[in-house]
C-alpha positions as CSV (number, residue, x, y, z in Angstrom):
1,M,-13.6,15.4,-35.9
2,N,-12.2,16.8,-32.3
3,D,-8.6,17.4,-32.1
4,W,-6.2,16.0,-29.4
5,F,-6.5,18.4,-27.2
6,E,-10.2,19.5,-27.3
7,V,-12.6,19.1,-24.0
8,E,-16.2,18.3,-24.7
9,N,-17.0,18.5,-21.7
10,H,-15.4,21.6,-21.1
11,T,-18.1,23.8,-20.0
12,K,-17.7,21.8,-16.4
13,I,-13.9,22.6,-15.7
14,L,-14.0,26.6,-14.5
15,T,-10.7,28.7,-16.3
16,P,-8.0,29.0,-16.3
17,A,-7.1,25.0,-15.7
18,L,-4.7,23.4,-16.6
19,L,-5.8,20.0,-18.5
20,F,-3.3,16.4,-17.9
21,Y,-4.1,13.9,-21.5
22,P,-3.5,10.8,-19.4
23,E,-3.2,8.3,-23.0
24,R,-0.5,10.5,-24.2
25,I,1.7,10.8,-21.0
26,R,1.6,6.6,-21.5
27,S,3.4,6.8,-24.6
28,N,6.0,9.4,-23.3
29,I,7.0,6.9,-20.7
30,E,7.1,3.8,-23.2
31,Q,9.1,6.5,-26.1
32,M,11.8,7.1,-22.7
33,I,11.8,3.5,-22.0
34,K,12.4,2.9,-26.1
35,I,15.5,5.0,-25.9
36,A,16.6,3.9,-22.8
37,G,16.3,0.5,-24.2
38,S,15.5,-0.4,-20.1
39,A,13.3,0.7,-17.9
40,T,15.4,-0.2,-15.0
41,R,18.0,2.5,-17.2
42,L,15.8,5.0,-15.9
43,R,15.7,7.5,-13.1
44,P,13.2,10.5,-13.9
45,H,12.7,13.6,-12.3
46,V,9.3,14.4,-10.8
47,K,9.9,18.1,-10.8
48,T,8.4,18.4,-14.3
49,Y,4.6,17.2,-13.2
50,K,4.4,16.7,-9.4
51,C,2.0,14.2,-9.2
52,A,1.6,10.9,-7.4
53,E,-0.5,9.4,-10.0
54,I,2.3,10.1,-12.7
55,V,4.4,8.5,-10.9
56,T,2.5,5.3,-10.2
57,M,1.7,4.7,-14.2
58,Q,6.0,4.6,-14.8
59,M,6.7,2.3,-11.7
60,D,3.8,0.0,-13.7
61,M,5.7,-0.1,-16.2
62,G,8.9,-1.2,-14.8
63,I,10.3,2.4,-13.1
64,L,11.9,2.0,-9.7
65,K,13.8,5.1,-8.7
66,F,12.9,8.6,-9.4
67,K,14.9,11.8,-8.8
68,C,13.1,15.3,-7.5
69,A,13.8,19.1,-6.4
70,T,12.6,19.3,-2.8
71,L,11.3,17.3,0.3
72,S,7.5,17.7,-0.5
73,E,8.3,15.8,-3.6
74,A,10.4,12.9,-2.0
75,K,7.5,12.9,0.7
76,M,4.7,12.3,-2.4
77,M,6.8,9.8,-3.4
78,A,7.6,7.7,0.0
79,E,3.9,8.0,0.7
80,I,3.4,5.7,-2.9
81,S,6.2,3.4,-1.3
82,V,8.2,4.3,-4.6
83,P,12.0,2.1,-4.1
84,D,14.4,4.6,-4.8
85,V,14.4,8.6,-4.4
86,L,17.1,10.4,-5.1
87,I,16.5,14.3,-4.3
88,S,19.2,16.3,-6.5
89,Y,19.1,19.3,-5.3
90,P,21.7,20.1,-2.0
91,L,19.8,20.2,1.1
92,S,21.6,22.2,3.9
93,G,20.2,23.9,7.1
94,S,17.0,22.4,9.2
95,N,16.1,20.9,5.4
96,Q,18.9,18.2,6.6
97,Q,17.0,17.5,9.2
98,K,13.9,17.0,7.9
99,F,15.8,14.9,5.4
100,I,16.8,13.0,8.7
101,E,13.0,12.5,9.3
102,L,12.0,11.1,6.5
103,I,14.6,8.5,6.2
104,T,13.4,7.5,10.0
105,S,9.8,7.7,8.7
106,Y,9.7,5.9,5.4
107,P,11.7,3.2,6.1
108,K,10.8,1.3,2.7
109,T,12.2,4.1,0.5
110,K,16.0,4.3,0.1
111,F,16.5,7.7,0.2
112,S,20.0,9.7,-1.3
113,V,20.8,12.9,-2.0
114,L,23.7,15.0,-3.4
115,V,27.0,16.3,-1.8
116,D,29.3,18.8,-3.9
117,S,31.5,19.8,-1.1
118,I,33.5,19.5,1.5
119,E,31.5,21.6,4.1
120,H,28.2,20.2,3.0
121,L,29.4,17.1,4.1
122,K,30.7,18.3,7.4
123,S,27.0,20.0,8.0
124,W,26.1,16.7,7.8
125,K,27.5,14.6,9.6
126,K,27.2,17.8,12.8
127,L,22.9,15.9,12.6
128,G,24.3,12.3,14.3
129,N,25.2,8.8,13.2
130,T,22.1,8.7,10.6
131,P,23.8,6.7,7.9
132,I,23.6,9.4,4.4
133,R,23.2,8.3,0.6
134,V,24.9,10.4,-0.8
135,F,26.2,11.2,-4.6
136,L,28.6,13.8,-5.7
137,D,27.2,16.0,-7.7
138,I,29.6,16.9,-10.5
139,D,29.4,20.5,-12.7
140,V,29.6,19.8,-15.9
141,G,28.9,23.0,-17.1
142,M,25.6,24.8,-15.8
143,G,27.1,26.1,-13.1
144,R,25.0,26.7,-10.8
145,T,25.0,23.4,-8.2
146,G,28.1,20.4,-8.3
147,V,31.9,20.4,-8.4
148,I,34.0,21.2,-11.2
149,P,35.7,17.6,-11.9
150,E,39.8,18.8,-11.3
151,K,38.7,19.4,-7.8
152,A,36.0,16.6,-7.1
153,V,38.6,13.9,-5.6
154,E,39.4,15.7,-2.8
155,I,35.2,15.1,-1.8
156,F,35.2,12.5,-3.3
157,Q,38.1,10.9,-0.7
158,M,36.6,13.2,2.2
159,I,33.0,11.2,0.9
160,Q,35.0,7.6,2.4
161,Q,36.9,8.8,5.5
162,L,33.5,10.8,7.2
163,D,31.5,6.9,6.4
164,F,29.1,7.9,4.1
165,V,27.5,5.5,2.0
166,F,28.8,7.0,-1.3
167,C,26.2,5.9,-4.1
168,G,28.2,7.4,-7.6
169,F,28.1,10.5,-9.6
170,H,25.2,13.3,-10.3
171,A,25.6,15.4,-13.2
172,Y,23.0,17.1,-15.4
173,D,23.3,19.1,-18.5
174,G,20.7,21.4,-19.1
175,H,22.5,23.7,-19.9
176,I,23.2,21.9,-23.7
177,H,19.9,23.5,-26.1
178,D,21.6,22.8,-29.5
179,S,18.6,21.9,-31.9
180,D,20.5,20.8,-34.5
181,L,21.4,17.4,-33.3
182,S,25.1,16.2,-34.2
183,L,25.9,20.0,-32.4
184,R,24.3,18.8,-29.5
185,T,26.0,15.2,-29.2
186,K,28.9,16.5,-29.2
187,T,28.2,19.5,-27.0
188,V,27.4,16.7,-24.3
189,N,29.9,14.5,-25.1
190,D,32.7,16.8,-24.8
191,A,30.7,18.6,-21.1
192,F,31.2,14.2,-19.9
193,Q,34.9,14.0,-20.5
194,S,35.9,15.2,-17.1
195,V,33.6,13.1,-15.8
196,E,34.9,10.1,-16.9
197,E,38.3,10.9,-16.3
198,L,37.2,11.7,-12.5
199,I,36.0,7.8,-12.5
200,T,39.4,6.6,-13.6
201,K,40.6,8.6,-10.8
202,T,38.5,7.5,-8.1
203,I,36.8,4.2,-9.1
204,T,38.4,0.9,-8.5
205,D,34.7,-0.9,-8.6
206,D,31.5,-1.4,-10.6
207,N,29.5,-1.0,-7.7
208,F,28.1,2.9,-7.8
209,E,25.6,4.5,-10.1
210,I,26.2,8.0,-13.1
211,V,22.6,9.5,-13.2
212,C,23.2,11.6,-15.9
213,G,21.3,13.5,-18.7
214,G,17.9,16.0,-19.2
215,S,15.0,15.8,-21.7
216,L,17.1,16.2,-24.5
217,S,20.8,15.2,-23.8
218,F,19.1,11.8,-22.4
219,P,19.0,9.8,-25.5
220,I,22.6,10.8,-26.1
221,H,23.7,9.4,-22.7
222,A,21.4,6.2,-23.2
223,T,24.1,5.2,-25.9
224,F,26.7,4.4,-23.2
225,S,24.8,1.7,-21.6
226,E,26.8,2.1,-17.5
227,R,24.8,5.6,-17.4
228,Q,21.4,6.0,-15.6
229,L,18.9,8.3,-17.6
230,S,17.3,11.4,-15.6
231,P,15.1,13.0,-18.9
232,G,11.6,14.6,-16.8
233,T,9.7,16.8,-19.5
234,T,9.4,13.5,-21.1
235,L,6.4,12.8,-19.4
236,L,4.5,15.5,-20.2
237,W,6.9,17.7,-23.1
238,D,6.2,21.4,-23.6
239,Y,6.2,24.0,-26.9
240,G,9.2,25.0,-26.0
241,Y,11.3,21.6,-26.4
242,S,9.2,20.9,-29.6
243,T,9.9,23.3,-31.2
244,I,13.9,23.3,-30.2
245,C,14.5,19.7,-30.2
246,P,11.5,18.2,-33.3
247,D,13.7,14.9,-33.6
248,L,13.1,14.3,-29.7
249,H,9.3,12.6,-30.7
250,F,6.8,12.8,-27.3
251,N,3.6,13.6,-27.3
252,I,2.2,17.7,-25.7
253,A,0.4,15.8,-23.0
254,A,-0.7,19.2,-21.4
255,T,-2.9,22.2,-22.3
256,V,-3.8,24.6,-19.8
257,L,-7.5,25.9,-21.0
258,T,-8.4,29.7,-20.9
259,S,-11.5,31.7,-21.9
260,V,-12.3,34.4,-23.7
261,I,-13.1,37.5,-21.0
262,S,-13.3,40.6,-23.1
263,K,-12.6,42.3,-26.9
264,P,-10.6,44.9,-25.7
265,D,-10.2,46.4,-29.7
266,K,-11.4,44.8,-33.3
267,N,-8.0,42.6,-33.5
268,K,-6.9,42.4,-29.5
269,L,-8.7,39.2,-26.9
270,C,-8.4,39.3,-23.1
271,L,-8.1,36.2,-21.9
272,D,-7.8,34.9,-18.1
273,L,-4.6,33.1,-18.2
274,G,-2.4,35.6,-16.0
275,Y,0.8,35.2,-14.2
276,K,-0.7,33.1,-12.4
277,A,-1.9,29.9,-14.3
278,I,1.1,29.5,-17.2
279,A,4.9,30.0,-16.8
280,S,6.1,33.9,-18.1
281,E,10.2,34.1,-17.4
282,M,10.6,34.1,-21.2
283,N,11.1,37.2,-22.5
284,N,8.4,36.5,-25.5
285,N,7.2,32.5,-26.0
286,R,5.2,31.5,-22.9
287,V,2.3,29.4,-25.0
288,Y,0.7,28.8,-28.0
289,F,-2.4,28.6,-29.4
290,P,-2.8,25.8,-32.4
291,Q,-6.6,27.2,-32.6
292,I,-4.7,30.7,-33.1
293,P,-1.9,29.7,-34.4
294,D,-1.0,33.3,-35.5
295,A,-1.6,35.4,-31.9
296,V,0.9,37.5,-31.2
297,I,1.1,38.8,-27.3
298,I,1.5,41.8,-26.6
299,G,0.3,42.3,-22.5
300,H,0.8,40.2,-19.6
301,S,-0.2,40.4,-15.7
302,E,-1.2,39.0,-13.2
303,E,-5.1,37.4,-14.3
304,H,-4.7,39.0,-18.1
305,L,-3.5,38.1,-21.4
306,V,-3.8,39.6,-24.0
307,I,-3.2,38.5,-27.8
308,E,-3.3,40.0,-30.9
309,V,-5.6,38.8,-33.5
310,G,-6.0,38.6,-37.3
311,N,-10.3,37.2,-36.7
312,V,-11.8,38.7,-33.4
313,E,-14.4,38.8,-34.8
314,N,-14.4,34.9,-35.1
315,W,-14.5,34.8,-30.9
316,N,-17.3,35.2,-28.8
317,I,-17.2,36.4,-24.2
318,G,-16.6,32.7,-22.8
319,D,-15.2,31.1,-25.5
320,V,-12.2,28.3,-24.5
321,L,-9.3,28.3,-26.1
322,Y,-6.2,25.3,-26.1
323,G,-2.7,26.8,-24.6
324,L,0.2,24.6,-25.4
325,P,2.4,26.3,-22.3
326,W,6.2,27.1,-23.4
327,H,7.7,25.9,-20.5
328,I,5.7,23.4,-18.8
329,C,7.3,22.4,-15.4
330,P,7.0,25.9,-13.5
331,T,3.2,26.3,-15.0
332,V,2.4,22.3,-13.5
333,A,3.4,24.6,-9.8
334,L,0.9,26.9,-10.5
335,H,-2.1,25.1,-10.2
336,E,-3.5,23.0,-7.5
337,K,-4.9,20.1,-9.3
338,A,-4.8,18.3,-12.9
339,Q,-8.0,17.9,-14.9
340,I,-7.6,14.8,-16.7
341,I,-9.2,14.0,-20.0
342,E,-9.4,11.4,-21.8
343,Q,-11.0,10.5,-25.1
344,N,-11.5,14.1,-25.5
345,R,-13.7,13.8,-21.9
346,M,-12.7,15.4,-18.6
347,V,-13.0,12.8,-16.5
348,D,-11.3,12.6,-13.4
349,Q,-8.9,15.6,-11.3
350,W,-5.1,14.3,-10.0
351,E,-4.1,16.5,-7.3
352,I,-0.2,18.7,-8.0
353,E,0.4,17.2,-4.7
354,G,4.0,17.8,-4.8
355,R,3.4,21.3,-5.4
356,N,3.1,22.0,-1.5
357,R,6.2,22.7,1.0
358,I,7.2,21.2,4.3
359,Y,7.3,24.8,6.2
360,Q,8.2,23.2,9.3
361,L,9.8,20.2,10.7
């Protein structure tokens, strides 16, 4: 019997290749909804998979709000009539003007953006009187975008004064990676306490949203009924998150297919899985091979991956290996298409449309 990741007709696929497994993706969506308690509480992030078909799978299961990081991802969703899209990345300069074009071109989609400063608000106002829907981005420890809660009241007041459409608060806690669930729970709740205090200071009605939580923290936020949840990696999962947080029971639903291209030594295999095919920002953990669980990466470059193995005599030139990426999000962005695997056979290709960039107004 084949393992879940193996492809009987793999000779039809050129390596290195990205593989998606829709049955496992569907199971992950069901698990997301189960944790959330309702599909209406979810606003998943599409940056992991950047693929219209996976967005459509979620809409078919009742998820109608999404989050993205780029204008290209936003356009991809508008083209399949996603009702509600939050670009959870601060736009500036010409990207703001392109956002205005998206609003005009796709009126059926309700777009919103993040803001985290008065300067940001003023730059939007310079573009004219087009109503801009905004979420106030709160920094709960990531230390990149967002305003710390103590300084957010002034920005909230300016949103009102400049007649933006205030949608709510956005708070992403992707820096929290505690393996122990009880410690992770405490860290998430401690980080969010200042957001709750901010809401008490600023909000006088219930007409707002709280969008929070990444893939590791959204089950904790799910215990608070007023919060919207925005996992992303949960759709495909990866070996990194499955190792860090084994209490989260999602299926790895994407692999990379690679071939043995050389046997440079008695204990080494060289594969066609270079930087250009798999995320390589990690110092050590980049990919796990379930067929060779004791393989050790000893060399990695643009087109090659060299691994040390104890049974090199069991492998021939041209044999294929299935790699479980440590970090799936940037791995997907390296591929133009994903090969679709159902019941251990390649049956289709899906375009990774959201990886493309929009370069001109």
